[in-house]
N, C-alpha and C positions, 0 to 999 in steps of 0.2 A: 559526581556520579551517583552517590548514595541518595542525594536529594532528589535526583531525577527518578531513580528507581522507586522511591517511596511515593512519588507523585503519580505513578502509573496506576495505583490502586484507586485513585480518586478521579472519577469520570469528569468531574467538573473542572479539574485543573489540567488534565493531561492534554487536552486539546487547545489550551490557551498559550499565550506567550509567544506566538509566532510573529516575527517581524514581517514587514512588507517584503523584505528581501527573500524570505523563505516560505511565504505563504504559497500553498499549492494552488495553481489555477483551477477554477471550477467551471469555466465557460465551456459548455458542451460543443461549441463551434471551434474550439482550438485545434491545432494540428494534432494528428494521431501521435501515439507514444513513439512509434518507430519512424523510420525515415519515410518521407513522402513517396507516393507511387512514382515510379519512373515512367517515362513516356510509354504510352500503350503500344506504340509501334516498336517491335523488336527487330534488331538487326538480324539479317539472315545468318543462320549458323548457330543461334542461341539454342541451347538444349532445353528439353522439356523441364528438366530439373532446375535450370536457372530461372525459368518462368515461374515455377511453383515457389521458389525461394523469394522472388520479387513480390508475389502476391501475399505471401506470409508476412513479409516485412511491413506491409501496409496495414496489417490487422492490429487493432488494439486488443490486447488480452484482457478479458474481464473476469473478475471473481464471480463465481456463481453462488448467490445467496439463496440457497434452497434448504430443504430440511436435512441435507447431509453436510452442510457447511461446517457446523460446529463439531460434528462427529469426526470429520476428516481433520479439522484444525487441531483437535485434541491429540492427533498423531503428527502434528506439525505440517500437514499437507494443506494447501490452499486450493480449494476447488476451482477449476477453470483457469488458474494462474500457473505460470511455469517457474516461478520462484517459490521455494518452500522454506519454512523456518529451519535453520540449520545448514542451508546451502552455503558452500564456500564462496569466497569472493571471486576466485578465478572461474568458477562455474557461472556466476552471474555475468562476468565479463565476456565469457564465451558466447553468451546469449545476447547481450546488450552493449557490447563494445567497451571502450575505455571510460574511466571516470572523468567527468568534465567539471565537477564542482565538489568541494568538501567543506562543510561548515557545521556549526553546532546549533541545536534547537532543544530547549528544555534540558540542557545539560548533557545531551547525547550527541555524538558526532555522526552525521549522515553523509552519504555519498550519492551523487547524481550520475547516471550513466547516459552516454550519448544517444542510445537508441531506446531509452525508456524515459519518456518525458512525463511530467506531472507525477513524479514518484521520488520519494526519498527512501533510501535503503540504509539500515543501521547494521553495523557489524560488531560483534563482541571481540574480546581479546584473542580469540582463536580464529579470527577472520570468518566467522559464521554469521549468517543473517539471523539476527534476533528480533528485528523489527522492520516493518514496512509502513509507509504512509503514502496513500494513493488518493488522487483526485477522483471525483465521482464518475468520470468517464470510464474508469476501470471497474465499475459495478454493473452487473447485468440487470439489477433491480434497484431503483432509487426511491420508490414509493414506501414511506415509512410504515404504513399499515400492512403492506404486503411483506416487507422485511420482518416485521413483528410476527406476522402469521407464519412465515416460513421458518424462522429461527426459534420461535417460541418467546415467552415472556423474557425480557431482558432482566439482568440483575438490578439495574436501575436505569431510569431515563429522566433527565431533567435539564434545565438550562444551565450552561456553564457559567460559573461565577467569574471567570476570567474574560471571556469574549462574548458571552451571551448566546453562543450557538446552542442548539438543542442537541443533546448527546444521549445516545442509547449505548449502554454498557453491557457486554456479554463476556462470559468466561468459557474457555475450551481447554481443558487440561491446564498446562502451565501458561497458556496464552490469554491475554486480555484483549478484547476487541472493542473499539470505540467507533461508532458510526454517527456522524454528525451532519446536521442540516442547519440552515439559517433559523428555522423555527419548526414547530411541530407539523405545520401544514406544507412545508417546503420539501422538495426532493433531497435525498441524501447527497452531499457534495464532497464527502471525504470518509475514508476508512483508515483506521490505524490498528495494527496488530503488533503487540509487544509480548515477548516471552520473558516473563519476570525471572524465572529460574536461571536461564542462560546468562543474563547480564549480571545477576547477583554472583554467580559462580565464576564468571570470567569477564570482569570489567574491561572496558575498552582500553586499548593501549594509549599511553600518554604521548 
């Protein structure tokens, strides 16, 4: 665990080491995060509330990478996304259903939820979200020049020594943000947010 925590400070290493089993899909044509749309035709008697819920379930929630993103993240809020840093596991389950997979990546244990595809969620020893790893489909903006313009100059940006992805590293309060792409000219295909302080103070349960 300590090894993994130390690695989050280095943008070149944090995005590396992912096996094919745990690599997040980056194909923009993949299925939405939540369940597929149900048949458009509704049975007689369905309430308006039921129809709204079905429409919402077909929507992919996207992080808003605007000029407020880092300011909100410094308060552990993720603009445009309904999971925030510090949220409890049961709150995430209430939104996205049961855990369908649990595994390790870079020394940290992540969980995958049935209605939140292309996303890895990390919980600390108090069952609080301390990290998220999302595929590019969860980003409202993937052009690196636009991201740089909206968020300001990153702390660093360089090619990862581990997997040769191009990585932009930002900081927001106790949170580290890593936005990666295949290269500097390609669209962003992944974002990772890690709260260093939370995982240091409350390591994951063995």
